[in-house]
Backbone as CSV, one residue per row, in Angstrom:
resi,resn,N_x,N_y,N_z,CA_x,CA_y,CA_z,C_x,C_y,C_z
1,MET,-2.210,12.631,-58.101,-1.184,11.661,-57.816,-0.416,12.053,-56.547
2,ASN,-0.084,13.312,-56.431,0.654,13.802,-55.281,-0.150,13.618,-53.997
3,HIS,-1.447,13.845,-54.087,-2.322,13.738,-52.927,-2.405,12.286,-52.449
4,SER,-2.588,11.334,-53.321,-2.696,9.926,-52.934,-1.360,9.396,-52.395
5,LEU,-0.249,9.873,-52.941,1.056,9.447,-52.458,1.279,9.944,-51.019
6,SER,0.872,11.163,-50.736,1.035,11.700,-49.375,0.131,10.964,-48.393
7,VAL,-1.071,10.570,-48.818,-1.978,9.824,-47.943,-1.396,8.439,-47.639
8,VAL,-0.857,7.782,-48.639,-0.256,6.455,-48.453,0.961,6.553,-47.531
9,LEU,1.800,7.550,-47.741,2.965,7.721,-46.880,2.544,8.012,-45.431
10,LEU,1.501,8.784,-45.249,0.989,9.085,-43.922,0.456,7.820,-43.246
11,LEU,-0.270,6.978,-43.976,-0.786,5.732,-43.432,0.344,4.765,-43.067
12,VAL,1.356,4.672,-43.909,2.488,3.789,-43.635,3.249,4.284,-42.397
13,ALA,3.448,5.591,-42.315,4.145,6.141,-41.160,3.342,5.902,-39.882
14,SER,2.035,6.052,-39.938,1.187,5.810,-38.766,1.240,4.343,-38.348
15,PHE,1.213,3.449,-39.320,1.277,2.018,-39.033,2.603,1.657,-38.372
16,LEU,3.699,2.153,-38.921,5.018,1.850,-38.359,5.196,2.464,-36.967
17,ALA,4.642,3.639,-36.755,4.722,4.259,-35.433,3.919,3.459,-34.411
18,GLY,2.791,2.937,-34.827,1.978,2.111,-33.936,2.664,0.813,-33.568
19,CYS,3.410,0.258,-34.497,4.140,-0.979,-34.222,5.318,-0.747,-33.272
20,ALA,5.863,0.446,-33.264,7.040,0.731,-32.454,6.698,1.048,-30.998
21,VAL,5.440,1.323,-30.687,5.042,1.690,-29.328,5.107,0.460,-28.433
22,GLN,5.734,0.631,-27.274,5.807,-0.463,-26.316,4.433,-0.696,-25.697
23,PRO,4.046,-1.930,-25.507,2.748,-2.189,-24.878,2.792,-1.795,-23.408
24,GLY,1.655,-1.427,-22.864,1.564,-1.052,-21.456,1.767,-2.261,-20.575
25,PRO,1.938,-2.033,-19.281,2.127,-3.168,-18.377,0.870,-4.037,-18.353
26,GLU,1.085,-5.298,-18.189,-0.038,-6.223,-18.168,-0.869,-5.956,-16.915
27,LEU,-2.132,-5.762,-17.116,-3.005,-5.497,-15.979,-3.413,-6.827,-15.363
28,ARG,-3.014,-7.024,-14.138,-3.366,-8.234,-13.423,-3.774,-7.833,-12.015
29,PRO,-4.589,-8.618,-11.378,-4.965,-8.277,-9.996,-3.784,-8.497,-9.057
30,TYR,-3.741,-7.698,-8.013,-2.694,-7.849,-7.011,-2.939,-9.110,-6.192
31,THR,-1.868,-9.739,-5.765,-2.003,-10.876,-4.859,-2.322,-10.357,-3.467
32,ALA,-2.707,-11.257,-2.583,-3.040,-10.859,-1.215,-1.816,-10.268,-0.521
33,GLU,-0.656,-10.841,-0.765,0.572,-10.327,-0.138,0.909,-8.934,-0.663
34,GLU,0.738,-8.706,-1.969,1.003,-7.386,-2.537,0.025,-6.349,-1.995
35,THR,-1.225,-6.732,-1.839,-2.232,-5.820,-1.295,-1.897,-5.446,0.142
36,ARG,-1.488,-6.436,0.943,-1.115,-6.170,2.330,0.118,-5.276,2.402
37,GLN,1.080,-5.528,1.522,2.306,-4.728,1.502,1.990,-3.265,1.146
38,LEU,1.142,-3.045,0.161,0.754,-1.683,-0.216,0.016,-0.988,0.922
39,ALA,-0.843,-1.718,1.607,-1.579,-1.131,2.728,-0.627,-0.753,3.865
40,MET,0.363,-1.604,4.133,1.330,-1.302,5.197,2.184,-0.090,4.826
41,GLU,2.576,0.024,3.567,3.354,1.186,3.137,2.536,2.471,3.285
42,GLY,1.262,2.409,2.930,0.393,3.566,3.097,0.200,3.932,4.563
43,LEU,0.116,2.916,5.420,-0.035,3.157,6.854,1.205,3.835,7.414
44,ASN,2.371,3.434,6.950,3.617,4.030,7.440,3.746,5.498,7.051
45,ARG,3.122,5.897,5.966,3.239,7.282,5.492,2.235,8.227,6.149
46,ARG,1.306,7.714,6.907,0.225,8.547,7.437,0.628,9.446,8.586
47,GLY,1.616,9.089,9.350,2.020,9.911,10.493,1.042,9.818,11.647
48,LEU,0.570,8.623,11.950,-0.376,8.426,13.039,0.347,8.363,14.377
49,SER,-0.416,8.538,15.448,0.162,8.347,16.778,0.440,6.858,16.969
50,PHE,1.205,6.518,18.005,1.581,5.126,18.235,0.362,4.243,18.429
51,ASP,-0.596,4.702,19.253,-1.788,3.896,19.515,-2.620,3.701,18.253
52,GLU,-2.810,4.763,17.481,-3.571,4.653,16.232,-2.859,3.734,15.244
53,TYR,-1.535,3.859,15.171,-0.754,3.015,14.264,-0.908,1.542,14.631
54,GLN,-0.801,1.216,15.925,-0.926,-0.174,16.359,-2.325,-0.714,16.072
55,GLN,-3.342,0.118,16.259,-4.714,-0.314,16.009,-4.926,-0.593,14.519
56,LYS,-4.480,0.313,13.657,-4.640,0.120,12.211,-3.817,-1.067,11.720
57,LYS,-2.631,-1.242,12.296,-1.774,-2.362,11.908,-2.437,-3.689,12.268
58,ALA,-3.064,-3.742,13.443,-3.773,-4.953,13.853,-4.960,-5.226,12.936
59,GLU,-5.655,-4.170,12.517,-6.770,-4.341,11.590,-6.289,-4.891,10.253
60,LEU,-5.161,-4.380,9.777,-4.617,-4.869,8.513,-4.139,-6.311,8.625
61,ALA,-3.634,-6.670,9.779,-3.146,-8.031,9.977,-4.307,-9.012,10.124
62,GLY,-5.506,-8.488,10.335,-6.681,-9.342,10.409,-6.930,-9.924,11.785
63,ARG,-6.332,-9.371,12.768,-6.560,-9.842,14.129,-6.845,-8.640,15.001
64,SER,-7.764,-8.821,15.900,-8.054,-7.721,16.813,-7.150,-7.881,18.018
65,GLN,-6.402,-6.888,18.280,-5.494,-6.932,19.419,-5.693,-5.665,20.219
66,LYS,-5.568,-5.814,21.501,-5.720,-4.660,22.377,-4.566,-3.706,22.080
67,PRO,-4.859,-2.465,21.769,-3.761,-1.546,21.452,-2.924,-1.265,22.694
68,PHE,-1.642,-1.137,22.476,-0.748,-0.798,23.568,-0.969,0.653,23.947
69,GLY,-0.787,0.956,25.199,-0.988,2.330,25.621,-0.118,2.678,26.802
70,PHE,-0.415,3.791,27.385,0.327,4.267,28.539,-0.410,3.865,29.806
71,ASP,0.336,3.517,30.838,-0.317,3.220,32.101,-0.543,4.526,32.862
72,ARG,-1.030,4.435,34.065,-1.408,5.638,34.814,-0.220,6.504,35.217
73,GLN,0.952,5.923,35.285,2.129,6.685,35.664,2.785,7.372,34.462
74,GLY,2.286,7.165,33.276,2.843,7.801,32.088,3.982,7.014,31.468
75,ALA,4.254,5.824,31.986,5.310,4.985,31.409,4.692,4.039,30.400
76,MET,5.439,3.737,29.384,4.928,2.870,28.337,4.886,1.429,28.815
77,ASN,3.783,0.773,28.568,3.623,-0.626,28.929,3.460,-1.414,27.650
78,ALA,4.498,-2.145,27.233,4.458,-2.894,25.990,4.012,-4.331,26.196
79,GLU,3.945,-4.790,27.416,3.507,-6.150,27.685,2.089,-6.121,28.224
80,ARG,1.338,-7.145,27.843,-0.037,-7.222,28.314,-0.144,-8.210,29.466
81,ASN,-1.075,-7.959,30.365,-1.403,-8.852,31.470,-0.200,-9.161,32.355
82,VAL,0.575,-8.183,32.675,1.719,-8.360,33.554,1.318,-7.901,34.947
83,MET,1.561,-8.750,35.911,1.262,-8.402,37.300,2.561,-8.030,38.001
84,LEU,2.574,-6.875,38.647,3.729,-6.432,39.402,3.329,-6.325,40.867
85,HIS,3.792,-7.254,41.695,3.538,-7.228,43.133,2.057,-7.051,43.444
86,ASP,1.252,-7.912,42.896,-0.195,-7.962,43.133,-0.951,-6.722,42.661
87,ARG,-0.433,-6.058,41.667,-1.183,-4.945,41.064,-0.978,-4.993,39.555
88,PRO,-2.023,-4.687,38.797,-1.848,-4.705,37.332,-1.000,-3.523,36.887
89,SER,-0.212,-3.758,35.892,0.629,-2.666,35.375,-0.074,-1.923,34.286
């Protein structure tokens, strides 16, 4: 009698403990915007150089863009196709 009572109490306790557990988060696929946001956050944490960062960012944005770089004088050129006094910058 003692053995069956302990088994029943153990089963009841297990059942009640199972009912009290919170369900896990609903597994759903990420939206396109959420996927892009996660990729951008990961890109920001990588510590890439400016040129590498711009190239990867353009790839994530889905457009190929010429990466910005330094001109021959070592000054940063952020504009593309700018002509300065009949010479390309």
